[in-house]
N, C-alpha and C positions, 0 to 999 in steps of 0.2 A: 413367690407369687408367679404363677404361670398364666400368661396372656397369649391368646391365639387370635390373630387378625387376618381376615380375608380381604387383602388389599385390592386384588384384581381377580374377582371370581370368574370372569369370562376371558379365558386366554386367547380366544380367536380375535378379540378386539384389541385395539391399541390401548396400553395401560394408561389410565387417567390419574392414578395415584402413584407417585414416585417416592414419596418420603412420608414417614410417620413420626410425629413429634408428640411425646407424652408430656402433659403438663400436670403437675401435682399441686392441688389446692388445699389450703387449710394448714393447721399447725400453729404453734406459738409464734409471735412476732420475731423476726430476724432468725428464724430457725431454718435449717437446711435438711434435706433428705439425702442420706448417704446410700448410694446404690453400688453394690459390690457383686462381683461374679455374675455379670450379665452374659447370658448365652442367647444368641439369636440364630434360629434355624429356619430354613425354608423347607416346608413339609408338603408333600402331596396329601390330598384330602384323606386318602385311605390310611395314612400313617399318623394322623392326629390321634393322640391318646384318648381312650374312652373316658368320657366324663368331662373333657375340656369344654369350656365355653368359647364359642367362636363369635367374634365381633365383626360384623360386616361393615365395610367402610364405603360401600357404593350405594347406600340408600336402601339396602335390603334389610333382612331381619336384624334386630338390635343385638341379639345374642341367642345362640342355640348350641346344642351339643352335637358332636359328629354322629352320624348315623352308622351304627355297626350291625353286623349280622351274626346270629348264632344259628347253628344247624344241628340236626340230629338225623343222620342218614345211614343207609346201609345196615350194618350188622348190630347195633347202630354205632356210628362214629360221631363223636361230639366235637364241634368247634365252638368255643365259647365266644362271647362278645369281645373278650380281650385277645382272642386269637389262639388260645391253648387248644391243642388237638389231642384227643385220646379216645379209646374204645371203652364202651360202658355197657355191661351185660347184666346188670342187676335186674331180676324179674320184678314185675309189678309196676305200679304207677310212680312216675317221677315228675316233679315239678321242674319244668324247663325255665319258666320265667313267671314271676309274680310281682306286680307293682300296683298298688291302689286297687281299682276295681277289676283289673285284668289278671287272669291266671291261665297259663298254657301248660298242659300236662301231656306226657306220652306214656303209653303202656307197653312194656317190653315182655315178650313171650318167646319161647323156642320156635324156631322155624321148621315145622314138620318134624321129621325124625333125625334132623341134623343136630350138630352141636352149636349151630348159629342161633342168634337171637335177633329179633326185629321189633320195630314199633308196630304192633298190630292194631293200635287205636290211638286217637288223639282227642283230647278234651279241652275245649276252650270255654272259659267262664268269664262273663263280663256283666257287671252290675247284678250279679245273682242269676243271670240267665245262662244256662248250660247248653252247649252244643257238643254232642259226641259224634265223632267220625270213626266208624268201624264198619267191617264187612263190606268195604268198597265205597262207602259214602264219602263225599268230599264237599267243601263249601259250595253253595249255590246262591242264586239271587234271592231265594226265600229268606235269607238271613239279612237282618237290617244292615249290618256292617260289611256286607259283601261289596267289594269295590274293585275298580281298575281292570282286572282281567280274571280269567278262570282260576279258581282255587285260591284266591287271595282275599283276606279279610283286613280291613283297615280300621283301627280303633282310635278315637280322638283323645282320650285321657285315661292312661298315658298314651302318648302318640306311639303307635306300633303298627307294623305291617306283618301279617302272618301268611305264609305260603305253605299249603299242604298238598302233597302229591301222593298218589296211591299206585302201587304195583301189585299184581296178583298172578297166581298160578292156581287154577282150579278154585277151591274154596279157601285158599290161603292168601292173606292180604298183608302188605307191607306198606308203611307210611314213612314219608320223609317230611321234615318240618324245618322251615326257615323262619326266624323271628328277627325283624329289623327294627331297631329302636335306638334312641340316644338317651333314654330316660332310665338311669340306673340308681338314682338316689332312692334309698330305702327299698330297692328291688332285691329279690331273692331268687334262687333257682339254680339249676345246674349250669345255665348259660352265664350267670353273673359271677365273674371272677371274685374270689375272696368271700363269697357268701357261704353260709353253713352247708347248703345243698351242694355247692360246687366243690368245697373242700372234701366233703364226705364221698362224693362221686369219684374224685381223683384218688382218694385213699382206697376205695373199693376196687377201682381199676388196677391199682398197683398191687393189691393183694390177690387178685384173681387173674393171673396171667394165663393166656390160652395156649394149649399145645395141640398140634395137629395129629390126626390119625395117620398111621403108617401108610394107609392106602390113599391118602390125600394127594392131589397134584403137587408136584414140586414147585418151588418158587418160579423157576423158568417156564414151566408148563402153564401156570396160572398167568404169568406175565403176557403170554401170547393172547390169552382171552381178553386181557385188559389193555391191549394196544391202543384202543380208541381214546383212552384217557391218559396216555403216557405224557409226561411232562407237566401234569397237574398235581395238586395236593391230594387228589382222589386216587392216584395210581396205586400207591401202597395199600390203601384201604380196599381197593378193588381186588388186588392180589390176595390180601388177607381173607376177604369174604369168599372168594372162589375156592381157596384151600380149605376153609372151615366147613362150608356146606358140603363139599365133596360129592357133588351131584351135578352132572352136565346140564340137566334141564333147569334146576334151581339156580345154577351159576349164571345162566343167561339173564335171569331176572336181576341179580345183583349187578351184573355188568350194565344192563339197561339202566338201572337206578343210578349207577356211577356216572354214566354219560349224561343223564338228565341233571344230575347234581352239578356237573361242570357247566352245563348250559345255564342253569339258574344262578350259579355263582357269577357268570358273566352279566346276567340281567341285574343282579344286585350291585355289581360294580358300576354298571351304567347308571343305575338309579342314584348311587352315591355321587358319581361325577356330575350328574345333572343337578343334584341338590347343591353341590358346591359351586357350580358355574352359573346356575340359574337358567341354563338352556332349556327350552321347551320345544320338544319335537315328538312326533308320533301321535297317533290317535288313541289317547288314553283318557279315561274319564277324569274330569276335575270336579271338585265339590266344595261346598261351604257348609260347615256343620257347627251347630251349637253356638259357642260364646266368643267370637266365631273362630272356628278352626278351618284352615284352608288346606285342601288337598290339591296340589298342583298337577299339571299335565304330565309330569314325570313321576308322580307318586310321592313327591316331597310334601311333608306336613309341617305346618307351623301355626302358631297362634298369632292373632292380629287384633290390635286394639286401635281403633281410629277415633276421630272426634265425633261426639254425639250429633245426630241429625245432619250428617255430612255424607255426600255421595262419593263413592270411590269406583274407579274403573277396574273391573275384574278381568275382562277380556275385550280386546278390540281387534277386529279384522275389517277388511274392506266391505264385507257383507253383513257383519254382526258386531254390535256393541252390547256388552253385558255389564251393567252397573249395579251397585248395591248401596243401600243407605243403612247406616248403623244408628242405633239409639241406645243411650245409657239409661239403665233403670237404677236409680240411687238406692232403692230399698233392697236390692239384691246384694249378696256377699261381695266383698272387695275382690277385684280381679275376675269376677264372674258376672259382671253387670252389663256388658255390651253385647247387644244382639242385633241381628239383621231384621229390620222392620219394613224394608222396601227393596224390591228387585225390579229392574227395568231392562227390557230387551228392545233394541232398535235394529230393524232389518232394512238392508239396502238391496237393490237389485244388483246383478252381476256387473253392470256397466257403471256402477257408482264409483266416483272418486271424490275426495274431500272437496266440499263446497260446490259441487256441480248440480246435484239433485237432492230433493228432500227425501226423507226416509220413506220406504214403502209401507212399513208397519211399525207401530210402537205398542209395546205391551208393558203395563205397569202392574205389579202385584204388591199391595201395600196393606199394612195394619191400619185400620181406620182410626181407632182411638188408642194411642200408645200408652196413655196414663190411666186407662180404665179397663178393668177386667169384665165389666158388665156390658157385654155386647148386646146390641139391639137387633132383633130379628122379628119381622112381622110374620108370625106363624100362620096367619090367615092366608098368606100368599105362598106358603110352602117352606121347605127347608132352606136355610141360608148357608153360604160358605162360612165355615168357622163360627157358626151360630151368630152370624152378623158382624164378626170382627174383621173379616177379610174382604177386600174389594179388588177386582181385576178390571183394569181400564184398557180397552183395546181400541186404538185409533180414536181416543176421546170418548168412547162409549163404555159405560159402566156395566159390569157383570157382578151380581151378588148372589146368584142362585147356581147350584150345581147343575151340570148338564153339558151338552155339546153345543158350542156356539160358533157361528161364522162371523167373520169381520163384516160389519155393515157397509164398509166403504167399497170393498172389492169382492167379497165372498170367496177369496182364495186362501184365507187363513182360518184354520179351524182351532178352536180352543176347547179342550176337554178338561173340565174341573169337577172334582169330587172331594168330599170330605174323607179324611183318612185318620186312623189312629195307630200308633206304634208303627210296625213295619208292614201292617196288613192293609192292603187296598180295600176300600169299601165301595168299589165301583157298583153302581146301581143300588147300593144298600139304602141310600136316602129315599129313593123312589119307592122301594119295597116297603120301607118303614112307614112312609107316608100313606101308602095304600092300606097297610094293615091297621093303621090308626082309624 
């Protein structure tokens, strides 16, 4: 049995947990449990084995798997979720990661007239919706699961973060992909150690060793071009790529991609450290999705189940408090029955301190009838928010119609509310629809 405990996830603070005692319950009367060959190790987060369950003892997540990253970069060079590094030049589409409704693929093709190969396209499929990135295209805010920062997609189930970067020379394009996740149960793909795809990729790499042209740069000459990544795990890959493409202009692109890969490796390391310590810094988008899945300010993702009809503090600062109310729907499938039915924002002015002044504004967004799907909307007075199921209360005043509204108390707070569907905003659609009727 392997157990991993995060006793003091925040190293900057004084440790509050000094001892861990395991109590075993159950078994026949007067029986004992014999424990043999106990090994205790102190591990940094990055060294926790893939697939381990981490139990947090500071009131954090009950259990989660360590977040690991897989990448396909450069010629391309693969680093699996388990840390195996190899070069993989098989042409065509390859599945990097597939689990449940999420599938990430890369397409490998020759790089110009050289012997090198690159990812010239990336395809991400989620719940049947396909997004193809090719000919210079990268993720944008038009995609529903675009999150956090440029070129990053975050998916809730399985929990995964995908970073896609593009480099180009003329009409030739090269893509690099990072996939960060802790969900490997039933997962397949080149990134997943031990899966059929991963084993076949390693066998292909072993059977197709690369030789360099006699006119290619020497190791020492290529090393000069790659000085910017010396001391990193991308150094040897960079030298390999410069020698393989054997072209000064194209070599610069591979060097540039190696430098970018080093920088993004650092970002991923920061994300993993933030996940393990619970530190929240930097201006990064947070979110609450679905059943409910929390995206933290450092990009960490975890599932949360609270008590039904209970309010929870999601974010608190001297100027803003963001609270959420959860409600359990018993007719929904088990473990998929808790949803957010109320969101409240309380705004204070800059001089506010606890207990001194009342809030400047309060905004409550709530589901009016939690147990009924038959929303009531007086169509004679126009279109309703959520067909009558949604209400917004601003400083005590109710808003049930789409449009742009000002706070009646001070007129310095504007509320813009429109019905939407999917990832597509329907701004002004309701009014156009009403006029056409």
